[in-house]
C-alpha positions in Angstrom: 28.4 158.6 114.4 26.8 156.4 117.1 26.5 152.7 116.4 24.0 150.6 118.3 24.0 146.8 118.5 21.1 144.5 119.2 21.1 142.4 122.3 21.3 139.2 120.2 24.3 140.5 118.3 26.0 141.3 121.6 25.2 137.8 123.1 26.4 136.0 119.9 29.6 137.9 119.9 30.2 137.2 123.6 29.5 133.5 123.1 31.9 133.3 120.2 34.5 135.1 122.2 34.1 132.9 125.3 34.0 129.6 123.5 37.0 130.6 121.3 35.2 129.6 118.2 36.7 132.5 116.3 39.7 134.8 116.8 38.9 138.2 118.1 39.6 140.0 114.8 37.2 137.7 113.0 34.5 138.3 115.7 35.0 142.1 115.2 34.6 141.7 111.5 31.7 139.2 111.6 29.6 141.4 113.9 30.9 144.7 112.6 32.0 145.8 116.1 34.1 149.0 116.3 36.8 147.8 118.7 38.0 145.1 121.0 37.3 147.2 124.1 33.6 147.2 123.2 33.6 143.4 123.0 35.5 143.1 126.2 33.0 145.4 128.0 30.2 143.1 126.9 32.1 140.0 128.1 32.7 141.7 131.5 29.0 142.5 131.8 28.1 138.9 130.8 30.6 137.4 133.3 29.1 139.5 136.1 25.7 137.9 135.4 24.3 140.9 133.5 23.2 140.9 129.9 25.2 143.3 127.8 22.3 145.6 127.2 22.4 149.4 126.9 20.8 151.3 129.8 18.0 153.6 128.8 18.2 156.9 130.6 15.1 159.0 130.7 16.1 162.4 129.4 13.2 164.4 130.7 10.6 163.6 133.3 7.0 163.8 132.5 5.0 166.8 133.6 3.2 166.3 136.9 0.3 168.5 138.0 0.0 170.1 141.5 -2.8 167.7 142.4 -0.8 164.7 141.3 2.2 165.8 143.4 -0.1 166.0 146.4 -1.4 162.5 145.6 2.2 161.1 145.3 3.4 162.7 148.6 0.3 161.3 150.4 1.0 157.9 149.0 4.7 158.1 150.0 3.8 159.1 153.6 1.2 156.4 153.8 3.6 153.7 152.6 6.4 154.5 155.1 8.6 156.7 152.7 8.9 154.1 150.0 10.2 156.4 147.3 11.4 153.6 145.0 7.9 152.1 144.7 6.3 155.5 144.4 8.6 156.2 141.5 7.6 153.0 139.8 3.9 153.3 140.5 3.6 157.0 139.4 6.2 156.8 136.6 8.4 159.5 138.1 12.0 159.5 139.3 13.1 158.6 142.8 14.6 162.0 143.4 11.4 163.8 142.5 9.3 161.8 144.9 11.9 162.4 147.6 12.2 166.1 146.9 8.4 166.7 147.0 8.1 164.7 150.2 10.9 166.7 151.8 9.4 170.0 150.7 6.0 169.1 152.2 7.5 167.8 155.5 9.7 170.9 155.9 6.9 173.4 155.2 4.0 171.2 156.5 2.0 173.0 153.8 0.8 171.7 150.4 1.5 175.0 148.7 5.2 174.2 149.0 4.7 171.8 146.1 3.6 174.5 143.7 5.9 175.4 140.9 6.6 179.1 141.4 9.3 179.5 138.7 8.8 182.8 136.7 5.8 183.9 138.8 7.4 186.8 140.7 7.7 189.3 137.9 4.3 190.9 138.1 4.3 191.3 141.9 3.8 194.9 143.2 6.2 196.3 145.8 4.8 196.0 149.3 5.9 199.2 150.9 7.2 202.7 149.9 10.8 201.7 150.3 10.5 198.8 147.9 8.7 201.0 145.5 11.5 203.6 145.5 14.2 200.9 145.2 12.3 199.5 142.2 12.1 203.0 140.6 15.9 203.5 141.2 16.7 200.2 139.4 14.4 201.1 136.5 16.0 204.6 136.2 19.5 203.1 136.3 18.6 200.6 133.6 17.2 203.4 131.4 20.4 205.5 132.0 22.6 202.6 131.1 20.6 202.0 127.9 21.0 205.6 126.9 24.7 205.6 127.6 25.1 202.5 125.4 23.1 204.2 122.6 25.3 207.3 122.8 28.5 205.3 122.8 27.2 203.4 119.8 26.3 206.5 117.8 29.8 208.0 118.6 31.5 204.8 117.4 29.4 204.8 114.2 30.4 208.5 113.5 34.0 207.6 114.2 33.9 204.7 111.8 32.2 206.7 109.1 34.8 209.5 109.4 37.8 207.2 109.1 38.0 207.6 105.3 37.9 211.5 105.5 41.2 213.0 104.4 41.0 216.3 106.2 39.9 216.6 109.9 37.4 219.3 109.2 35.6 217.4 106.5 32.6 215.4 107.6 31.5 212.5 105.4 27.8 212.4 104.8 25.9 209.2 105.4 24.5 207.7 102.2 20.8 207.2 102.3 
């Protein structure tokens, strides 16, 4: 179970610890803190000039359209590759701004920013050789599927015949 503490609780606990108002065990009980190491981490953060607050990490970036990507890359190029400010302005991550700009600069073409994931499936083979290779792959897949079906049916018959006492008897499947 994950326990979260408010910033005020953390600060009060740190102040009590630093001013030695209470023994550490009493601080842990008073503020319902799980362990002494948690309190010490807050004190270290506080001593380094940082408030003992939890960092919020974005789990998933927002969806960005193709036109918006172009706009972001143009802005980055216009502002001397300032990825950090672009990330703040457009509410995206630094790495995304950097990656899109690099893609554009390498290809020097805006279509490099298009998301092509999952789009290659319906493409038709370009020449006769590609067509034949595709046909061979399809036939091999069908053959493999047929082999699996045959192996399955053999195993099923073997399992059903395990209870037969004489080898020549064949147990009938119940319907």
